[in-house]
SEVEX-806722 format. One record per residue: residue in one letter; z, x, y of N, C-alpha, C in turn. Coordinates in steps of 0.02 Angstrom, whole numbers, plus 50000, padded with zeros to 5 digits. Layout:
aZXYZXYZXY;...
END
This chain:
m493214915550100493874917850096494224922050056;l494904924850088495124931250082495274929250011;t495284935249965495604933549881496284936649885;a496714934749880497454938149883497514942649821;v497764948049835498084951649803498594955049782;g498914951349743499584951549722499954946649783;a499994938549755499954934249791500864934649802;v501264931849868501844929549880502314928549832;a502774929549820503114926049743503304918749755;a503364914849719503824907449732504434907549775;g504304905149824505084905549850505324910149904;c504834916749899504774916849964504614918850030;a505044917150084504754915850137504434921350162;k504054919150208503434923750245504074923550319;f504004930950368504194929450439503644932750476;g503774931050528503224930050611503564939350630;s503454936350694503614942950747504244947750752;g504394950650768504894954550762505354951650809;g505404947250876505744947750915505954950450944;d506574951250972507224957050998507904960250934;d507414958650883507934962850832507404970350825;g507884974150778507674981550790507154982650761;p506984989550753506284991650751505954989250665;l506444990150621506424987450554506584981650543;g506674975650589506904970050588507884970050546;d508104969850601508954972750572508994966550556;a509754965950491510054961750456510324955650520;a510524952950490511024946450526511844949550574;a512024948350633512404953750644513034950650612;g513444957750625514034957050551513734959050471;g513034959150474512884962050382513094969950388;r513074970850326513404975750299512664980850302;a512454986850296511974991550275511724990850234;d512254992750177512194992950118512324989750059;g512524983550104512644976250049513494977650020;a513804980550031514354980850006514904973850016;g514954970549961515544966449971515054958649962;a514314960849938513884955349945514054950549870;d513854943849872514044942049792513724945449769;a514094944649695513574949949656513294947249609;q513234940549612512774937849568512204934949637;a512004939049682511384937549716510984939749705;q510314938349693509614939949688509524946449712;l509364951149664509294957349698508724956849748;g508554961249803507974958549868508244954349895;s508754951849880509184945649943509414948350033;e509384946050059509804948550119510574948850074;a510964944650040511614946850020511594953549994;r510864954349950511034961749903510404963549910;p510354967249954509824969549954509424977949911;a508854979349897508794981649845508684990549911;a508694995649845508305001749881507775001949900;d507305000149872506734998749904506244996249853;c505524995849854505164990149812505004993149754;a505115000249725505195001249655505605001149629;e506314998149640506994995849611506814989949593;l506474985749662506174978549647505664978349616;r505284981849597504654980949540505124985749462;d505464987949457505784988949409506254984349380;a506274979649438507044974149372506464966849368;g505744968649395505364962449358505274956949420;v505304961149475505094953049544504534957149556;p504054951249582503474952849576503484954949653;s502814954749685502604953649753502694950849770;g503074949149846503334945649892503674949549946;v504134944249984504804946150035505094948249989;g505524954950014506154955650000506424962650050;w507134960450039507704964250075507644971550046;l507814975450100507994984150064508494987850114;r508874991250086509464994750122508835000850158;h508995002950233508675007050247509065012950229;p508545019250215508735025850188509095030450215;d509445029050286509855031450307510765029450289;g510645023950247511425024650221511635020050275;v511645019150338512145017550384511505010550416;s511085012050454510635004950486510564999650439;p510374993550477510594988950439509844986950386;a510074982350348509354982550292508894977250325;f508344979250297507934976350337507284972250274;e506714967850319506234963950252505504969850265;v505274967450208504744970250192504094967650152;y503834966050149503294963450079503084969650060;c503314968049973503084974649926502724972749897;e502514975049881501644977949822501924978449784;q501834974249701502024978049653501514976349611;e500724974949620500304976549566499994983749571;l499554981049655499204989649657499464996649651;n499254999849620499555008749633500165009349591;g500175005649536500775004149522501495001749517;g501374998649599501794995149626502364999649650;g502854994249689503495000749726503255002249789;w502574999149812502565002249884502804993749948;a502884998249984503074992750056502564991550103;m502434985750125501524986550150501454986650235;l501204991250259501584992050314500944990350361;y500034989350348499844985450389499174980850338;n499224975350357498554970950328498054969050382;s497414968750376497004963150417496514961750372;v496374956150395496084950850346495454948450378;f494904944850371494154942750386494334936350376;r494284936650455494354928750483493884924250523;e493474919750520493014917750538493304913750608;d493724912150626494054910150680493794915350734;g494024922350715493754927550750494534929650772;a495104927450744495814927650769495984935650742;t495664941750707495774945750679495764951850734;t495284951150737495204956650811495704956850854;a495894953550885496434949650950497074951650922;f497264952750845498004953050828497974960150835;w497514965150836497604971550834497514976250895;q497364971350956497344973151036497954972351065;f498394978551029499084978751052499214985451097;d499724986951148499674991951172500244995751116;y500295001251177500545007551140501425005751138;a501425000751172502335002051179502504997051113;a501984992951068502184989151016501934992850954;r501874999350969501605003650902501965003750848;l502745003750859503355003650813503834996050796;g503244992550817503434982650807503104981950749;r503304975050732503114970550683502844964750712;m502434962250666501994954950710501604955250655;g501414946450649501014944950594501614941250540;g501074939150493501374937250433501244940650361;a501984942850341502014946350289501734945450223;a501084943950216500834939650157499914946350135;p499714945350076499164951050088498704945050125;d498484938450134498104935050166498254933950237;e498784938150246498864936850317498704943250395;n498534943950413498654949250486499494951950484;y499564956650460500134961750473500364967750498;y500764965850540500754977150543501574978850546;h501794982650527502664984550526502624991750545;g502564993450606502405001050628502945003950596;a503695001950615504095005250612504335008650535;l504005007750483503885011050411503545016050425;y503415019150482503125024350482503445031150491;l504175028050512504935031950535504995033550458;i505035032250416505445030950352504865034150301;g504215030350315503685034050243503535042450217;r503445040550183503325046850170502635049850108;d502625043850083501805042450031501515038150060;y500785038050069500365031150092499775029350029;f499675023150066498905021350024498505017750054;d497935017550065497505014050117497165008250044;v496875005150065496465001650027495994995550044;f495414993749997494934989350033494704985049991;t494414979050009494384971849969493924970249989;d493144969949960492384969949988492354962649993;l491734962150009491314954150015491574951049959;a491564954449899491374949849845492084951749803;g492484952649819493294952549795493554955949765;t493004962349773493304969849722493704975149762;t494284974849729494694979349759494784988749744;a494804991249804494725000249781495305004649826;v495785009149815496075013149836495645016449862;a495755018249942495285022949982495445027949971;a496255032149989496555036449996497065035649983;e497395041449957498205043049932498385048949950;v498915047950024499135053750052499925055150065;s500095060450049500755062550078500875065450150;a501325065650152501495065550241502545070650236;e502455075450279503035078550267503455073250337;g503065067850353503485066050429503255063050461;f503445059750508502845057250585503245057050642;d502635057450680502945059150747502835054550802;q503135049550822503535041650859503025042750911;a502995048050966502775048051001502015046551024;s501785053150924501125052950950500795049150920;m501115047750869500835043250812500385046050751;a500535055150757500425057950703500695058950670;f500325060050591500875062450532500835070350508;i501395071450506501645080350503501485081450445;a500925085850446500745088550380500505085550329;p500085079350342499915074650277499375078150228;s499275076250182498975079650114498685073350082;k497985075150083497645070150027497675072349967;l497905065649933498015068349833497475064049808;t497035058549837496445056749800496385050349837;g495515051449836495185045149872494845050649940;s494365045249965494105047250011494195052850078;d493905058350092493935064650124493845059250187;g493345054750205493295053550264493845049150289;v493865043350230494745041050271495435045850258;f495285051150253495905055550253495945058650332;t495245059750328495055063150408495025059250467;n494905054550451494875049950519495585044650515;q495905043050460496345039450457497095040350458;f496965046550427498005050550425497845054150463;a497355060950471497345067750483497235069950551;s497395066650595497025065250673497335062050716;g497165056750756497675054150820497655047850806;w497935043950847498065036850865497775034450943;s497585030150939497455025151018497555017751015;s497655017151057497745008951081497255008951159;r497295004351190496785003951266497015007451308;d498015008251307498175011151342498465018451339;h498245020251256498355026851262497885030551216;d497815035651259497095039451221497335046951189;a497295045451113497555051451079497255054051022;d496555053251014496145054750964495865059250986;t495185062150972494815068650967494095067350992;y494035059951003493325059951040493515062051109;t492835059751138492865064651210492865057351245;e492995050451226493325043451270493915042851203;n494005038051245494485033251209494295027551144;c494325030651089493965027151041494205020751029;a494905017551042495105010451039494705007051089;t494755009751172494425006151196493535005951193;r493555008451157492475009551140492365002851084;f493045005551058493004998650987493584993950999;g493454989451025493634983351048494184983051055;n494704987451071495304989551093495784988951052;v495594991150987495834992250926496304994150919;a496914994950914497145000150895497565002050849;q497395009750816497465011550755497205018150761;h497365025250694497165027150680496545032250706;y496105036850735495485038150764495755046550749;s495055047850713494845055350729494205054450777;s493665055650771493065054150823492545052350788;c492425044350756493155037750795493565036350723;w493125033550680493345030350607492825029550545;s493105028750487492885029050443492985022050426;y493455016950442493695011050439494145008950501;n493695004250530494155000950577494344993450556;l494944991350603495344984850566495174978950605;g494844980550634494534973250706493884975750738;a493644981350729492864981850763492554984350718;d491534982150744491064985050721490984992650732;a490404994950732490055000450725489304999750763;d489074994550743488384993750731488364988750809;g487554987850858487584986750908487624990350967;e488324987551025488304988551089489054989051064;p489474992551118490124990951145490244986651161;p490794983351171491414982451133491394982751036;f490764981251022490764980450945491314975050908;l491184969450921491864963750927491624959750875;d490704959850864490574955950788490914948350789;g491194946950829491484938350826491904940050821;g492484946050809493324945750807493474944250746;v493204946250684493054942450625493514948550597;g493694953050597493884959550582493744963250532;p494074965950477493844974150439493214972850428;h493164981850450492524984450444492584990550393;v491894992450390492024998850352491365004650330;n491335008350353490555012950342490155013550267;n489765011250257489435008750202489465014650149;g489295022950190489475029850122490155026250106;i490775025850143491265025350133491375020950056;l491145015950076491105008650039490645009149951;t490045014149965489755016449909490055020349875;e490145025849924490815030249884491345026649828;l491645022149860492175018849800492105015049761;g491285012849765491155007449729491174999749749;l491105000549809491394992649853490744994749869;a490594986649864489944983149901489604982049975;a489194986149996489114984950071488694978250075;e488694974450158488454968950157487574970850150;p487114965250126486524967450121486134970250186;a486234967450236485764968150303486684968450339;g486874973850340487444973350392487304978650446;g486884981150422486804990150449487244994950431;s487625000150477487805004650445488645004150426;y488774998450460489634997450440489474989550404;s490034988550366490134981650325490624978350345;r490704969750359491394968450353491484967650266;i492274969150296492344967850213492974961850213;q493454959850144493624955650148494574957950203;r494794962250182495434968750197495444975050185;i495854976450251496064983950229496754983150251;a497144986050200497914988350212498094994250212;r498874995250214498945002350224499635000650173;f499905005650143500655003050098501075010250109;t501715010850114502045018150089502345015850076;r503005019250040503575024349993504015026750032;w504655028749990505015034350044505265034449993;
END
């Protein structure tokens, strides 16, 4: 069972698929983008009083959980995110989360098409599969985190970027700040592929080779959100979810599976951003 890192705060509602709302999840029709006119007594991070970012909520003592934020352009509607307030100093919005699932549902979650790359799906909680691709459009700093099967958590890489190209899904001028060179090269500094879009650097589509999983690849990966690399294509491993190269796990002080081949199942891979 997944060890929850930064549990959802009591009273914070989870939300599911983005439906027909905007890419960041628009506020209700008629709402103000900046929260002006809201009840001054409303809780910071509520729809009536959105925060500037997750850091403002952290500084106000609000624990990890779902909250409302003002869009940084000052015009677009407020939107919901999961704010992580414990890992890496707190103040981060969860961009994606892949969790180990014995029922095999995790791989299927990540088999989305190119058209859904900026969408929002899943449950905004550390023990649920989740994706909020539109956060790439505003993010500037990122970090990835792994939790191994023993429940130990480590930051895999922290990266800054000057921007993001939504057509290619490539980071603009990414720079590694800390962490694994392999994670930076393979999951930040190269391309992105899905089963219907090939923009990685491999001779074939990394996504179609590895379980139709949509994610950043080079040729091909240090970690995968839903596929293995031991055995034969499509490397589904029962659909249980996240896998990491054993060398990367060792580098980060995390545990590899004793008999897991060159790649190991882990409990969780998550990516966070701030702006």
